[in-house]
Rosetta silent file (secondary structure, phi, psi, omega in degrees, C-alpha in Angstrom):
SEQUENCE: MNLLLVDDHALFLQSLKVLLSAKGYDVLGTASNGLDALRQARLLSPELILMDIDMPEADGLIATRLIKAELPQIKIVMLTVSSSDEYLFEAIRSGACGYLLKSQSADRFLEMIAQVEKGGAALPPILAARLLDEFARQARRVETLGDAVSPDELTARQSEILTLVAQGLTYPQIGDALHLSEPTIRYHMGQILERLHLENRAQVIAYAARHGLGKVR
SCORE:     score description
SCORE:     0.000 S_00000001
   1 L     0.000  133.449  179.250  136.514  129.215  118.421 S_00000001
   2 E  -103.534  155.342 -166.692  138.421  130.708  121.315 S_00000001
   3 E  -139.739  156.619  170.020  138.116  129.417  124.830 S_00000001
   4 E  -119.574  128.383  178.735  138.745  130.031  128.577 S_00000001
   5 E  -101.883  137.446 -179.259  139.641  126.983  130.638 S_00000001
   6 E  -132.966  109.113  176.788  138.654  126.856  134.350 S_00000001
   7 L  -160.174  145.186 -178.004  139.842  124.208  136.709 S_00000001
   8 L   -91.325   10.236  175.219  141.730  124.093  140.003 S_00000001
   9 L  -104.908  104.574 -174.541  143.884  121.122  138.986 S_00000001
  10 H   -56.199  -38.585 -178.559  146.881  122.509  137.240 S_00000001
  11 H   -69.605  -44.525  177.473  148.052  119.318  135.536 S_00000001
  12 H   -62.410  -44.150 -176.466  144.543  118.670  134.099 S_00000001
  13 H   -61.429  -40.224 -178.418  144.247  122.279  133.021 S_00000001
  14 H   -67.291  -45.494  179.131  147.618  122.075  131.184 S_00000001
  15 H   -59.926  -42.936  179.774  146.646  118.796  129.505 S_00000001
  16 H   -63.528  -41.021  179.643  143.357  120.162  128.334 S_00000001
  17 H   -61.220  -47.865 -179.463  145.077  123.250  126.898 S_00000001
  18 H   -58.444  -46.604 -177.531  147.555  121.110  124.988 S_00000001
  19 H   -62.272  -44.502 -175.007  144.740  118.877  123.568 S_00000001
  20 H   -74.329  -36.941 -179.069  142.529  121.762  122.429 S_00000001
  21 H   -67.385  -34.667  177.615  145.463  123.828  121.019 S_00000001
  22 H   -66.676  -27.380 -178.818  146.603  120.791  118.938 S_00000001
  23 L   -91.626    9.565  173.319  143.158  120.664  117.454 S_00000001
  24 L    96.459   -1.049 -179.835  143.255  124.294  116.370 S_00000001
  25 L   -77.205  150.075 -179.610  141.336  125.925  119.202 S_00000001
  26 E  -101.095  105.644  179.275  142.606  129.235  120.573 S_00000001
  27 E   -86.761  112.382 -172.234  142.903  128.995  124.311 S_00000001
  28 E   -77.112  -31.063 -175.676  142.789  132.605  125.487 S_00000001
  29 E   179.596  178.721 -179.773  143.603  131.944  129.111 S_00000001
  30 E  -137.942  157.762  177.842  143.009  129.792  132.151 S_00000001
  31 E  -141.305  154.563 -176.237  141.568  130.250  135.657 S_00000001
  32 L  -114.026    1.559  174.842  141.712  128.186  138.798 S_00000001
  33 L  -160.798  171.554 -169.826  138.439  129.272  140.568 S_00000001
  34 H   -64.531  -40.438  177.535  135.066  130.810  139.953 S_00000001
  35 H   -68.041  -31.349  172.705  135.965  134.383  140.766 S_00000001
  36 H   -72.088  -30.603  177.822  139.023  134.311  138.615 S_00000001
  37 H   -67.870  -39.380  178.526  136.915  132.850  135.800 S_00000001
  38 H   -63.576  -42.434  173.685  134.602  135.862  136.029 S_00000001
  39 H   -61.630  -42.527  178.808  137.495  138.296  135.868 S_00000001
  40 H   -65.876  -35.985  177.454  139.057  136.489  132.979 S_00000001
  41 H   -64.831  -39.403  176.997  135.719  136.330  131.166 S_00000001
  42 H   -63.871  -41.709 -175.603  135.354  140.103  131.504 S_00000001
  43 H   -74.425  -41.921 -170.819  138.918  140.639  130.264 S_00000001
  44 H   -98.496  -25.749  178.840  139.122  138.130  127.456 S_00000001
  45 L    55.013   54.506  179.024  135.429  137.810  126.222 S_00000001
  46 L   -69.437  156.431  177.160  135.892  134.116  125.146 S_00000001
  47 L   -71.352  -38.821  179.793  133.342  132.434  122.946 S_00000001
  48 E  -136.933  136.194  172.959  133.309  129.361  125.158 S_00000001
  49 E  -114.900  127.503  171.511  134.261  128.556  128.732 S_00000001
  50 E   -94.393  113.910 -165.754  135.014  125.002  129.911 S_00000001
  51 E  -123.100  123.958  170.587  134.152  125.173  133.612 S_00000001
  52 L   -74.688  156.748 -179.874  134.892  122.716  136.421 S_00000001
  53 L   -89.371  -55.225 -175.153  132.314  122.544  139.162 S_00000001
  54 L   -85.335  102.004 -179.562  134.120  121.851  142.421 S_00000001
  55 L  -144.546  154.524  178.559  136.566  124.782  142.988 S_00000001
  56 L   -69.282  164.565  178.320  137.644  127.024  145.837 S_00000001
  57 L    71.422  -63.339  171.191  136.391  130.548  146.415 S_00000001
  58 L  -148.507  129.249 -178.414  133.405  130.182  144.110 S_00000001
  59 L   -77.398 -179.553 -172.430  132.421  126.967  142.426 S_00000001
  60 H   -69.052  -28.275  178.779  131.606  126.496  138.779 S_00000001
  61 H   -72.359  -43.407  179.360  127.850  126.870  139.234 S_00000001
  62 H   -64.788  -45.559  176.621  128.103  130.161  140.976 S_00000001
  63 H   -57.704  -39.726 -179.853  130.598  131.325  138.403 S_00000001
  64 H   -58.396  -48.527 -176.624  128.303  130.182  135.593 S_00000001
  65 H   -62.684  -43.110 -175.330  125.345  132.238  136.995 S_00000001
  66 H   -71.375  -36.888  179.898  127.495  135.412  137.477 S_00000001
  67 H   -71.672  -42.967  179.451  129.017  135.191  134.005 S_00000001
  68 H   -68.352  -29.410  177.131  125.755  134.502  132.145 S_00000001
  69 H   -67.741  -38.426 -176.693  124.092  137.391  134.067 S_00000001
  70 H   -91.554  -38.287 -171.290  126.862  139.808  132.927 S_00000001
  71 L  -130.318   64.709 -171.986  128.012  138.219  129.675 S_00000001
  72 L   -59.222  -21.499 -176.805  125.117  136.186  128.234 S_00000001
  73 L   -73.452  -16.971 -176.646  126.684  135.746  124.887 S_00000001
  74 L   -77.842  124.577  179.642  129.441  133.499  126.323 S_00000001
  75 E   -83.696  134.958 -179.796  128.710  129.780  126.041 S_00000001
  76 E  -122.748  127.817  170.643  129.557  127.687  129.142 S_00000001
  77 E  -118.245  128.200  178.794  130.084  123.943  129.286 S_00000001
  78 E   -78.434  138.974  178.955  130.622  122.211  132.614 S_00000001
  79 E  -127.740  109.117 -166.872  133.472  119.700  132.622 S_00000001
  80 E  -148.481  163.785  177.662  133.342  117.564  135.776 S_00000001
  81 L   -85.718  -12.445 -170.561  133.907  114.175  137.367 S_00000001
  82 L   -96.400  127.291  175.174  130.346  114.110  138.733 S_00000001
  83 L  -101.874   16.732 -177.958  127.394  112.631  136.931 S_00000001
  84 L   -57.551  133.079  179.560  125.055  113.656  139.827 S_00000001
  85 H   -59.387  -35.747 -172.896  121.544  114.633  138.635 S_00000001
  86 H   -62.554  -48.825  179.806  121.580  117.520  141.159 S_00000001
  87 H   -63.736  -38.458 -175.166  124.715  119.060  139.529 S_00000001
  88 H   -63.052  -50.750 -176.430  123.460  118.342  136.009 S_00000001
  89 H   -65.382  -38.385 -177.971  120.071  119.992  136.567 S_00000001
  90 H   -72.357  -35.905  176.089  121.523  122.941  138.368 S_00000001
  91 H   -60.510  -45.304  179.318  124.197  123.573  135.673 S_00000001
  92 H   -63.693  -46.679  175.128  121.496  123.767  132.998 S_00000001
  93 H   -59.767  -31.803  176.369  119.391  126.041  135.181 S_00000001
  94 L   -72.776  -11.669  178.426  122.407  128.233  135.667 S_00000001
  95 L   107.601    6.364  171.320  122.754  128.737  131.981 S_00000001
  96 L   -63.779  139.176  173.829  125.290  126.033  130.912 S_00000001
  97 L  -102.192   20.246  175.828  124.809  124.703  127.402 S_00000001
  98 E  -176.137  162.127 -178.540  126.558  121.417  128.069 S_00000001
  99 E  -148.959  105.218 -177.441  127.729  119.032  130.789 S_00000001
 100 E  -117.907  143.956 -178.425  130.652  116.737  129.981 S_00000001
 101 E   -93.684  143.014 -179.366  132.376  114.185  132.190 S_00000001
 102 L   -71.224  -15.656 -178.871  136.121  114.124  132.500 S_00000001
 103 L   -76.467  -13.688 -179.897  136.013  110.338  132.293 S_00000001
 104 L   -71.058  172.269 -175.537  135.063  110.297  128.606 S_00000001
 105 L   -79.275  162.844  177.869  137.470  109.694  125.849 S_00000001
 106 H   -70.250  -29.417  177.749  139.294  112.696  124.165 S_00000001
 107 H   -68.759  -41.178 -179.840  137.713  111.911  120.777 S_00000001
 108 H   -70.222  -38.158  179.684  134.233  112.082  122.287 S_00000001
 109 H   -59.155  -45.990 -176.042  135.018  115.167  124.218 S_00000001
 110 H   -68.219  -32.713  173.962  136.240  116.946  121.019 S_00000001
 111 H   -58.723  -44.885 -175.160  133.038  115.763  119.184 S_00000001
 112 H   -70.809  -38.649  174.900  130.943  117.431  121.851 S_00000001
 113 H   -63.427  -34.293 -179.744  132.967  120.698  121.685 S_00000001
 114 H   -73.543  -28.761  174.123  132.517  120.743  117.946 S_00000001
 115 H   -62.767  -48.490 -179.843  128.700  120.410  118.585 S_00000001
 116 H   -61.399  -40.727  176.722  128.750  123.527  120.692 S_00000001
 117 H   -59.986  -29.265  178.795  130.656  125.340  118.009 S_00000001
 118 L   -89.993    4.334  175.301  127.938  124.571  115.559 S_00000001
 119 L   100.373    3.201  179.151  125.277  125.966  117.930 S_00000001
 120 L   -93.971 -170.661  178.717  124.282  122.716  119.598 S_00000001
 121 L  -106.887  153.443  174.358  124.449  121.411  123.208 S_00000001
 122 E  -106.182   92.275 -178.200  127.118  119.203  124.740 S_00000001
 123 L  -142.281  115.933  171.283  125.387  116.465  126.507 S_00000001
 124 L   -51.253  145.127 -177.497  126.239  112.748  126.381 S_00000001
 125 H   -47.452  -44.561  179.553  123.144  110.718  125.422 S_00000001
 126 H   -64.187  -34.999  178.798  122.640  109.213  128.926 S_00000001
 127 H   -76.594  -38.222  179.319  122.734  112.656  130.548 S_00000001
 128 H   -57.473  -43.948  178.275  120.474  114.140  127.842 S_00000001
 129 H   -59.998  -47.584 -178.647  117.879  111.355  128.599 S_00000001
 130 H   -62.866  -42.021  177.499  117.967  112.089  132.290 S_00000001
 131 H   -60.622  -43.092  178.736  117.476  115.792  131.651 S_00000001
 132 H   -64.855  -38.345  177.194  114.504  115.205  129.404 S_00000001
 133 H   -60.368  -42.205 -179.790  112.995  112.858  132.046 S_00000001
 134 H   -64.556  -43.091  178.427  113.418  115.570  134.693 S_00000001
 135 H   -62.283  -39.869  178.692  111.751  118.221  132.455 S_00000001
 136 H   -63.596  -40.288 -177.948  108.893  115.770  131.739 S_00000001
 137 H   -65.618  -46.019 -177.936  108.454  115.028  135.489 S_00000001
 138 H   -62.866  -36.787 -179.846  108.325  118.819  136.255 S_00000001
 139 H   -64.408  -43.676  179.092  105.785  119.339  133.482 S_00000001
 140 H   -61.785  -39.727 -176.712  103.573  116.527  134.924 S_00000001
 141 H   -65.515  -39.736  178.291  103.925  118.041  138.386 S_00000001
 142 H   -63.828  -44.359  178.922  102.831  121.505  137.076 S_00000001
 143 H   -63.155  -40.881 -179.478   99.833  119.951  135.368 S_00000001
 144 H   -61.708  -45.206  178.673   98.936  117.996  138.540 S_00000001
 145 H   -59.563  -42.081 -179.874   99.091  121.224  140.664 S_00000001
 146 H   -68.082  -40.494 -175.718   96.905  123.092  138.159 S_00000001
 147 H   -73.754   -9.466 -177.505   94.366  120.301  137.877 S_00000001
 148 L   -80.750  -12.653  178.234   94.046  120.182  141.634 S_00000001
 149 L  -110.558  125.543 -178.152   92.181  123.545  141.398 S_00000001
 150 L   -78.712  150.111  178.164   88.780  123.617  139.788 S_00000001
 151 H   -59.934  -26.684  179.039   87.847  126.383  137.313 S_00000001
 152 H   -62.495  -18.153 -177.953   84.882  127.077  139.712 S_00000001
 153 H   -82.570   -7.594  175.449   87.389  128.531  142.203 S_00000001
 154 L   -81.594  159.399  176.297   88.126  131.416  139.792 S_00000001
 155 L   -79.696  163.774 -178.023   86.156  134.610  139.986 S_00000001
 156 H   -55.113  -44.923  178.957   83.625  135.386  137.193 S_00000001
 157 H   -63.080  -47.846 -179.294   86.012  137.894  135.632 S_00000001
 158 H   -63.454  -33.170  178.979   89.024  135.479  135.803 S_00000001
 159 H   -72.526  -33.010  175.362   86.878  132.701  134.171 S_00000001
 160 H   -63.003  -43.548 -175.739   85.816  135.134  131.478 S_00000001
 161 H   -72.833  -43.437 -179.322   89.483  136.081  130.707 S_00000001
 162 H   -57.411  -40.154  177.965   90.650  132.451  130.911 S_00000001
 163 H   -66.377  -44.504 -179.790   88.057  131.446  128.281 S_00000001
 164 H   -68.837  -35.884  176.574   89.085  134.183  125.892 S_00000001
 165 H   -63.241  -41.355  178.021   92.804  133.479  126.354 S_00000001
 166 H   -60.204  -30.197 -179.827   91.952  129.764  125.572 S_00000001
 167 L   -79.028   -5.760  179.526   90.241  130.898  122.391 S_00000001
 168 L    97.251    8.120  179.125   93.517  132.495  121.213 S_00000001
 169 L   -73.867  145.125  171.680   92.729  136.098  121.787 S_00000001
 170 L   -78.791  168.155  179.751   95.560  138.490  122.528 S_00000001
 171 H   -65.652  -38.557  173.572   95.471  140.693  125.659 S_00000001
 172 H   -62.301  -40.505  174.985   94.581  143.803  123.636 S_00000001
 173 H   -63.512  -36.949  175.696   91.789  141.881  121.958 S_00000001
 174 H   -69.320  -38.985  178.416   90.478  140.665  125.337 S_00000001
 175 H   -60.984  -44.528  179.014   90.664  144.174  126.668 S_00000001
 176 H   -62.244  -43.724 -176.799   88.591  145.462  123.702 S_00000001
 177 H   -64.722  -34.667 -174.167   86.035  142.671  124.173 S_00000001
 178 H  -105.007    2.325  179.714   85.647  143.237  127.922 S_00000001
 179 L    60.743   42.546 -178.737   86.127  147.020  127.826 S_00000001
 180 L  -127.547  152.748 -179.488   89.226  146.740  130.100 S_00000001
 181 L   -73.851  158.301  176.819   92.749  148.119  129.745 S_00000001
 182 H   -59.900  -44.181  176.245   95.627  145.788  128.772 S_00000001
 183 H   -61.133  -28.722  176.128   97.350  146.255  132.049 S_00000001
 184 H   -70.817  -41.247  176.134   94.178  145.163  133.821 S_00000001
 185 H   -63.729  -39.985  171.718   93.939  142.019  131.701 S_00000001
 186 H   -58.415  -42.908  177.014   97.670  141.247  132.606 S_00000001
 187 H   -59.118  -48.426  177.676   96.903  141.718  136.166 S_00000001
 188 H   -61.421  -38.855  177.192   93.939  139.254  136.058 S_00000001
 189 H   -62.264  -38.443  174.628   96.221  136.801  134.201 S_00000001
 190 H   -63.962  -35.902  177.251   98.700  137.010  136.932 S_00000001
 191 H   -68.584  -37.018 -179.641   96.005  136.242  139.475 S_00000001
 192 H   -65.275  -47.426  178.373   94.857  133.300  137.345 S_00000001
 193 H   -57.708  -43.384 -177.209   98.417  131.857  137.119 S_00000001
 194 H   -71.367  -34.604  178.311   98.863  132.194  140.883 S_00000001
 195 H   -72.506  -36.570 -179.723   95.467  130.660  141.733 S_00000001
 196 H   -89.101    0.073 -177.271   95.947  127.667  139.367 S_00000001
 197 L    58.655   41.057  179.919   99.629  127.226  140.304 S_00000001
 198 L  -110.524  168.263 -172.717  100.683  127.634  136.676 S_00000001
 199 L  -115.938  -18.782 -178.733  103.672  129.468  135.203 S_00000001
 200 L  -160.851  176.389 -175.199  102.799  130.894  131.836 S_00000001
 201 H   -58.263  -43.463 -179.187  100.136  131.445  129.158 S_00000001
 202 H   -60.151  -38.058  173.055  100.805  128.100  127.427 S_00000001
 203 H   -65.770  -38.401  179.023  100.076  126.207  130.644 S_00000001
 204 H   -60.313  -45.920  178.801   96.914  128.192  131.090 S_00000001
 205 H   -62.308  -41.473  178.394   95.736  127.282  127.622 S_00000001
 206 H   -66.835  -32.414  175.360   96.517  123.571  128.193 S_00000001
 207 H   -60.900  -48.937  178.857   94.640  123.781  131.499 S_00000001
 208 H   -60.356  -40.557  174.659   91.615  125.280  129.796 S_00000001
 209 H   -58.828  -44.282  178.919   91.691  122.518  127.192 S_00000001
 210 H   -60.695  -31.239 -176.742   91.808  119.778  129.795 S_00000001
 211 L  -101.782   14.486  171.939   88.744  121.354  131.454 S_00000001
 212 L    71.554   24.621 -179.951   86.789  121.909  128.246 S_00000001
 213 L   -98.385  156.607  174.155   87.082  125.764  128.436 S_00000001
 214 L    89.567   -5.293  177.503   87.701  128.098  125.496 S_00000001
 215 L   -69.380  129.176  178.600   85.607  126.207  123.010 S_00000001
 216 L   -79.068  118.635 -176.812   83.823  128.633  120.678 S_00000001
 217 L   -97.533    0.000    0.000   80.134  127.632  120.683 S_00000001
């Protein structure tokens, strides 16, 4: 696997390059800030970028978003001194597939990189647990928002479509059943999502189940 290393501390960058090269990894290049990382990613097309967060000009989070938007095939792992939840969650939302602390041992670091090489994620167990807790908390929040709105607040047409969606019908099937076009069904679904404060079809189906909707009588 070939890599691009991004960090504004030259000594750390050189040490990391020596460590990875000694283990057989091909270090294509290095960068010292986020904008340089983007330029090098375009030029070198590495398989993996190890990205520091706190850097001048453009930090690692901004660089990650820019690179993933333009070159989504490149894997990015954040390598940082901070175990802050804010940085962790933002890094994953930005498209990173891992978040490693510089304080960990070299052996553990190499194990995590090997995991990424095999298609996995690079997250120490304690950070993975915190990430799962946050996703669970957000899921509960979405459910609470949705359940705060009664199905009675939907229009008759929206209730009709919600019930058919909950029964597992596709949009074309619902359109045929109600003599409506598929774009019209999708429009109503958008209105349902907005009114119930939900984000996708799966959450709509879960909402319907909690409220006893969608049961075939």
